[in-house]
C-alpha positions in Angstrom: 10.3 132.3 -14.9 7.3 130.3 -13.8 7.9 127.8 -16.7 11.5 127.4 -15.7 10.5 126.5 -12.1 8.1 123.7 -13.1 9.4 120.5 -14.6 7.1 118.6 -16.9 6.1 115.1 -15.7 7.6 112.6 -18.1 5.0 110.7 -20.1 5.0 106.9 -19.9 6.5 105.8 -23.2 5.1 102.3 -23.0 1.5 103.5 -23.2 2.2 104.6 -26.8 3.9 101.4 -27.8 1.4 98.6 -28.5 2.3 95.2 -27.3 3.0 92.9 -30.3 1.4 89.6 -30.1 3.7 86.9 -31.4 2.6 85.3 -34.6 4.0 81.9 -33.8 0.5 80.7 -33.0 -0.6 81.7 -36.5 2.3 79.8 -37.9 1.2 76.7 -36.0 -2.3 77.2 -37.4 -1.0 77.2 -41.0 1.6 74.4 -40.6 -0.9 71.8 -41.7 -2.3 74.1 -44.4 1.2 74.5 -45.9 1.7 70.7 -46.0 -1.7 70.1 -47.4 -1.9 72.9 -50.0 0.8 73.3 -52.5 -0.6 76.3 -54.3 2.0 79.0 -54.9 -0.4 81.6 -53.3 -0.6 79.5 -50.1 3.1 78.9 -50.0 3.7 82.6 -50.5 1.3 83.4 -47.7 3.1 81.0 -45.4 6.5 82.6 -46.3 5.1 86.0 -45.6 4.0 84.8 -42.2 7.5 83.6 -41.5 8.9 86.9 -42.5 6.2 88.6 -40.4 7.3 86.5 -37.4 10.9 87.7 -37.8 9.6 91.3 -38.3 7.6 91.0 -35.1 10.7 89.7 -33.3 12.6 92.8 -34.3 9.8 95.0 -33.0 10.0 93.1 -29.7 13.7 93.9 -29.7 12.9 97.5 -30.1 10.3 97.3 -27.4 12.9 95.8 -25.0 15.4 98.5 -25.8 12.7 101.1 -25.2 11.8 99.5 -21.9 15.4 99.4 -20.7 17.1 102.4 -22.3 14.2 104.8 -22.6 11.4 104.0 -20.2 13.4 102.7 -17.3 16.0 105.5 -17.6 13.3 108.1 -17.8 11.5 106.8 -14.8 14.7 106.8 -12.7 15.7 110.3 -13.9 12.1 111.6 -13.3 12.3 110.4 -9.7 15.6 112.2 -9.2 14.3 115.4 -10.8 11.3 115.3 -8.6 13.4 115.0 -5.5 15.8 117.8 -6.7 12.9 120.1 -7.7 11.2 119.6 -4.3 14.5 120.6 -2.6 14.9 123.8 -4.6 11.3 124.8 -4.1 11.7 124.2 -0.4 14.8 126.4 -0.3 12.7 129.1 -2.1 9.9 128.8 0.5 12.5 129.1 3.3 14.0 132.2 1.8 10.6 133.8 1.4 9.6 132.8 5.0 12.8 134.4 6.3 12.2 137.6 4.3 8.6 137.7 5.7 10.0 137.3 9.2 12.4 140.2 8.7 9.6 142.4 7.3 7.4 141.5 10.3 10.1 142.4 12.8 10.7 145.7 11.0 7.0 146.4 10.8 6.6 145.7 14.6 9.5 148.0 15.4 8.0 150.7 13.2 4.6 150.4 14.8 6.2 150.5 18.3 8.2 153.6 17.4 5.1 155.2 16.0 3.2 154.5 19.2 6.0 155.7 21.4 6.2 158.9 19.4 2.5 159.6 19.9 2.9 158.9 23.6 5.8 161.3 23.8 3.8 163.9 22.0 1.0 163.5 24.4 3.4 163.8 27.3 4.8 167.0 25.9 1.4 168.5 25.4 0.5 167.6 29.0 3.7 169.1 30.3 3.2 172.3 28.4 -0.4 172.7 29.6 0.6 172.2 33.2 3.6 174.5 32.8 1.3 177.3 31.5 -1.4 176.7 34.1 -0.9 179.0 37.1 -3.1 176.9 39.2 -0.9 173.8 38.7 1.4 172.9 41.5 5.1 172.6 41.2 4.9 168.8 41.9 2.4 168.3 39.0 4.7 170.2 36.6 7.7 168.2 37.7 5.9 164.9 37.3 4.7 165.9 33.8 8.3 166.8 33.0 9.6 163.4 34.1 6.9 161.7 32.1 7.9 163.7 29.1 11.6 162.8 29.5 10.7 159.1 29.9 8.5 159.0 26.7 11.1 160.9 24.8 13.8 158.4 25.8 11.6 155.4 24.9 10.8 157.0 21.6 14.5 157.5 20.8 15.2 153.8 21.6 12.3 152.6 19.4 13.6 154.9 16.7 17.0 153.3 16.8 15.4 149.8 16.9 13.2 150.7 13.9 16.2 152.0 12.0 18.2 148.9 12.7 15.3 146.6 11.7 14.7 148.7 8.6 18.3 148.5 7.6 18.3 144.7 8.2 15.1 144.2 6.2 16.4 146.2 3.3 19.6 144.2 3.2 17.8 140.8 3.4 15.3 141.9 0.8 18.1 142.9 -1.5 19.8 139.6 -0.9 16.6 137.7 -1.4 15.8 139.2 -4.8 19.3 139.6 -6.1 21.1 136.5 -4.7 18.9 133.8 -3.2 15.9 133.7 -5.6 18.1 134.1 -8.8 20.3 131.2 -7.5 17.2 129.0 -6.9 15.9 129.8 -10.3 19.2 129.1 -11.9 19.3 125.7 -10.2 15.8 125.0 -11.5 16.8 126.1 -14.9 19.9 123.9 -14.9 17.7 121.0 -13.7 15.3 121.6 -16.6 18.1 121.8 -19.1 19.5 118.5 -17.8 16.0 117.0 -18.2 15.9 118.3 -21.8 19.3 116.8 -22.5 18.2 113.5 -21.0 15.1 113.5 -23.3 17.4 114.1 -26.2 19.6 111.2 -25.3 16.5 109.0 -25.0 15.3 110.1 -28.4 18.7 109.2 -29.8 18.6 105.9 -28.1 15.2 105.1 -29.6 16.5 106.1 -33.0 19.6 103.9 -32.5 17.4 100.9 -31.5 15.3 101.4 -34.7 18.5 101.8 -36.8 19.9 98.5 -35.5 16.8 96.5 -36.7 16.4 98.3 -40.0 18.7 95.9 -42.0 16.8 92.8 -40.7 13.4 94.4 -41.2 14.5 95.3 -44.8 15.4 91.7 -45.4 12.0 90.7 -44.0 10.3 93.1 -46.4 12.4 91.9 -49.3 11.4 88.3 -48.4 7.7 89.3 -48.4 8.2 90.9 -51.9 9.9 87.8 -53.2 7.1 85.7 -51.8 4.6 87.9 -53.5 6.6 87.6 -56.8 6.7 83.8 -56.5 2.9 83.5 -56.9 2.3 81.7 -60.2 -1.3 82.0 -61.3 -0.9 79.6 -64.2 0.7 76.9 -62.1 -2.1 77.2 -59.5 -4.8 77.1 -62.1 -3.1 74.1 -63.7 -3.0 72.3 -60.3 -6.7 72.9 -60.0 -7.3 71.6 -63.5 -5.2 68.5 -62.7 -7.0 68.0 -59.4 -10.5 68.2 -60.8 -9.9 66.6 -64.2 -12.6 64.0 -64.6 -11.7 62.3 -67.9 -15.3 62.2 -69.1 -15.9 62.4 -72.8 -18.2 65.3 -73.9 -21.7 64.2 -74.9 -22.5 63.6 -78.5 -24.7 65.7 -80.8 -28.5 65.4 -80.5 -30.0 63.6 -83.6 -32.7 65.3 -85.7 -36.1 64.0 -85.0 -38.4 64.4 -88.1 -42.0 64.3 -86.8 -43.4 65.1 -90.3 -42.5 61.8 -91.8 -45.7 60.0 -90.7 -47.7 62.3 -93.0 -46.1 61.3 -96.4 -44.4 58.0 -95.4 -45.4 54.6 -96.7 -45.9 51.8 -94.3 -42.5 50.3 -94.9 -40.7 53.6 -94.8 -42.6 54.6 -91.6 -41.6 51.4 -89.9 -38.0 51.9 -90.7 -38.0 55.6 -89.7 -39.8 54.9 -86.5 -37.2 52.4 -85.5 -34.4 54.8 -86.3 -36.2 57.5 -84.5 -36.8 55.4 -81.4 -33.2 54.3 -81.3 -32.0 57.9 -81.7 -34.2 59.0 -78.8 -32.8 56.3 -76.5 -29.2 57.2 -77.3 -29.9 60.9 -76.8 -31.5 60.4 -73.4 -28.8 58.1 -72.2 -26.1 60.5 -73.3 -27.8 63.5 -71.7 -28.5 61.6 -68.5 -24.9 60.5 -68.2 -23.7 64.0 -68.9 -26.0 65.7 -66.3 -24.8 63.4 -63.6 -21.1 64.1 -64.2 -21.1 67.9 -64.3 -20.5 68.2 -60.5 -19.2 71.8 -60.7 -22.5 73.3 -62.0 -24.9 70.7 -60.7 -25.5 68.6 -57.7 -22.9 66.2 -56.6 -24.0 62.6 -56.7 -24.6 61.1 -53.3 -23.7 57.6 -52.3 -21.1 55.7 -50.3 -17.5 55.5 -51.3 -16.8 52.3 -53.2 -13.6 50.2 -52.8 -12.8 50.5 -56.5 -13.5 54.2 -56.5 -16.0 53.7 -59.3 -18.1 56.5 -57.8 -15.3 58.9 -59.0 -14.7 60.3 -62.4 -12.2 58.3 -64.5 -9.2 60.6 -64.0 -9.8 60.9 -60.3 -10.4 57.2 -60.0 -7.1 56.5 -61.8 -5.2 58.8 -59.4 -6.8 57.2 -56.4 -6.0 53.7 -57.7 -2.4 54.6 -58.6 -2.0 56.1 -55.1 -3.3 53.0 -53.4 -1.1 50.8 -55.6 2.0 52.8 -54.6 1.1 52.6 -50.9 0.6 48.8 -51.2 3.9 48.4 -53.0 5.7 50.2 -50.2 4.0 48.0 -47.7 5.0 44.9 -49.7 8.6 46.0 -49.9 8.6 46.5 -46.1 7.1 43.0 -45.6 9.7 41.5 -48.0 12.6 43.2 -46.1 11.1 41.9 -42.9 10.9 38.4 -44.4 14.5 38.6 -45.5 15.6 39.7 -42.1 13.7 36.9 -40.4 15.2 34.4 -42.8 18.7 35.6 -42.0 18.0 35.5 -38.3 16.7 31.9 -38.7 19.9 30.9 -40.5 22.0 32.4 -37.7 19.9 30.5 -35.1 20.3 27.3 -37.0 24.1 27.7 -37.3 24.4 28.8 -33.7 21.6 27.4 -31.5 22.9 29.2 -28.4 21.9 32.4 -30.0 18.2 31.4 -30.1 15.6 29.0 -31.2 14.9 29.0 -34.9 11.4 27.7 -34.3 10.5 30.9 -32.4 10.7 32.8 -35.6 8.2 30.6 -37.5 5.0 32.4 -36.3 6.5 35.7 -37.3 7.5 34.3 -40.7 4.1 32.9 -41.3 2.5 36.1 -40.4 4.8 38.0 -42.7 4.1 35.5 -45.6 0.3 36.0 -45.1 0.8 39.7 -45.2 2.8 39.4 -48.4 0.2 37.3 -50.0 -2.6 39.6 -48.9 -0.7 42.6 -50.3 -0.1 40.9 -53.6 -3.7 40.1 -54.0 -4.7 43.7 -53.2 -2.1 45.0 -55.7 -3.4 42.6 -58.3 -7.0 43.6 -57.7 -6.2 47.3 -57.8 -4.1 46.9 -61.0 -7.0 45.2 -62.6 -9.2 48.2 -61.8 -6.6 50.5 -63.0 -6.3 48.6 -66.3 -10.0 48.8 -66.6 -9.9 52.6 -66.2 -7.1 53.0 -68.7 -8.9 50.8 -71.2 -6.4 47.9 -71.0 -7.5 44.3 -71.1 -4.1 42.7 -70.3 -0.6 43.6 -69.6 -0.8 42.9 -65.9 2.8 41.7 -65.8 4.2 44.9 -67.3 2.1 47.1 -65.0 3.2 44.9 -62.0 6.8 45.3 -63.0 6.5 49.1 -63.2 4.6 49.2 -59.9 7.2 47.1 -58.1 9.9 49.6 -59.1 7.9 52.5 -57.7 8.9 51.8 -54.1 12.6 51.9 -55.0 12.5 55.1 -57.1 10.2 58.1 -57.2 6.7 57.6 -58.1 6.2 56.7 -61.8 2.6 58.0 -61.8 2.6 60.7 -59.3 -0.7 62.5 -58.9 -0.6 66.3 -59.0 0.3 67.9 -55.7 -2.6 69.5 -53.9 -5.2 67.3 -55.5 -8.6 67.4 -53.8 -12.3 67.2 -54.4 -15.3 68.3 -52.6 -15.9 65.0 -50.9 -13.9 64.3 -47.7 -13.6 60.6 -48.9 -12.2 61.7 -52.2 -9.7 64.2 -50.9 -6.2 63.9 -52.2 -3.5 65.9 -50.4 -0.4 65.6 -52.6 1.7 62.5 -53.0 1.2 59.8 -50.4 3.6 60.0 -47.5 5.6 57.0 -46.6 4.5 57.1 -43.0 0.9 56.8 -43.9 0.8 53.0 -43.3 3.5 52.3 -40.9 2.8 49.2 -38.8 4.1 48.5 -35.4 7.1 46.5 -36.8 8.2 49.4 -39.0 8.0 51.9 -36.2 10.0 49.7 -33.9 12.8 49.1 -36.4 13.0 52.4 -38.1 16.7 53.2 -38.4 18.4 56.5 -39.5 21.9 55.4 -38.5 24.5 55.8 -41.3 25.6 52.2 -40.7 23.1 49.9 -42.6 21.3 47.2 -40.6 21.1 43.8 -42.3 18.4 42.5 -39.9 16.8 42.7 -36.6 16.9 40.4 -33.6 15.1 40.1 -30.3 16.8 39.0 -27.0 15.0 35.9 -25.7 17.2 35.8 -22.5 19.0 38.6 -20.6 22.8 38.9 -20.9 25.0 40.9 -18.6 27.7 41.7 -21.1 30.5 42.2 -18.5 33.3 41.1 -20.9 35.0 43.5 -23.2 33.4 43.8 -26.6 30.1 42.3 -25.5 26.7 44.1 -25.4 24.4 43.8 -22.4 20.8 42.8 -23.3 17.5 42.7 -21.6 14.9 40.1 -22.3 12.7 41.2 -25.1 15.1 44.0 -26.2 15.2 44.5 -30.0 18.6 45.1 -31.6 19.9 45.9 -35.1 22.2 43.4 -36.8 24.9 45.2 -38.6 27.3 42.3 -39.2 26.4 38.6 -39.2 28.2 35.7 -37.6 31.4 34.9 -39.4 31.6 31.4 -37.8 33.0 32.4 -34.4 29.5 32.5 -32.8 29.4 36.3 -32.4 27.3 38.8 -34.2 27.8 42.5 -34.3 24.7 44.4 -33.2 23.6 47.9 -32.3 21.0 49.2 -29.9 18.2 51.4 -31.1 19.8 54.4 -29.4 22.9 53.9 -31.5 25.3 52.2 -29.0 
């Protein structure tokens, strides 16, 4: 019965649920690593992080469900149970106090009746002694008799009072132990049963929360398994081979040096052998010296500044670097050519319609663009000459120039392996060169992703209010895209950079 009257204090569920730290910060840390490293193991690891992020999100959903449906509900219900339990225990204490009060009244009446009976007995003994005494006066006997009658009467009254109190206490005691206390214990038992039912509902709610996220968690785990299966060790090792391939030729065999020839040789033979021997020694040392300086993996890496022609690199790495630079220069050349064409179109428009602008204002920009084009062509020519030297070609610049000019219109014809890198920071190659690597200010300003093609660009020299229908308001210095040139009516269709 004692266990039924005490309700267990609900344990805080959140203490057993660790707070999950979101892995978005880890994903941000590996964003650059994913772009820089193209190994299948790195890509699989990043995919696992993505799946782990989704997995953690589902755990957060379960934690929120636990906080609302389990923890919050349990805390509210525990408060209600505490109040109800306190009320029932207070009722039990009141019933016990009332029973104690009845017992005390009964005990007092009992003691009083007992005392009166002893007094009455003393009065009777005193009366009998005086009545038997011949020397006692009649007045003393009469007084003793009156005292006996008084005590006897008081004893009878206390007897009746004691009987009434005893009957009342027995009734209250029977009611206390057979009605009041069982009722209180029953209420406490019902309260504890409701608590147990509530715990069962919370357990079911937790299981339901877990069941809801099981399909998504299963997909996350399947994604992790697929990411693990996508690791290709041969492809990764081949990427490493392509990245570190030097292009060096293996050293030749050491010649045999016969030191016994000077014993039996003639003068003429000794001279010839000595010359051969000396020439063989020089070739061997030269070959060994070259080979020792090129085995960077097992030896010390040569120190020195990075040269413009990448001659400090092995032949294959040098070829990749030169080809990468040529591709970047070709892209820049194409941009400068597009800019030159746009400026020429704008100049023609200004010459046909002087009110649109001054053609002479475009001349400095045209001159600058032409200088950039010439500079880029010289750089391309110089790097192609170095590339031809690496590939062992003495001529054919026109053919290589033609193939290089096409590279900016199609995919790279000589794309270096993705994920190429070396130990040196200056020699690091991080995959195919990105187009945004050498954006100049002009390219950033006129970069257009609108589906309508822009045939040129223009800059407003004067402000224009554009109140008339079909006109475009312009501010001085605002750059616009030309999407349709003047058809002879003096108007040109243009578009702002925001698309209007």
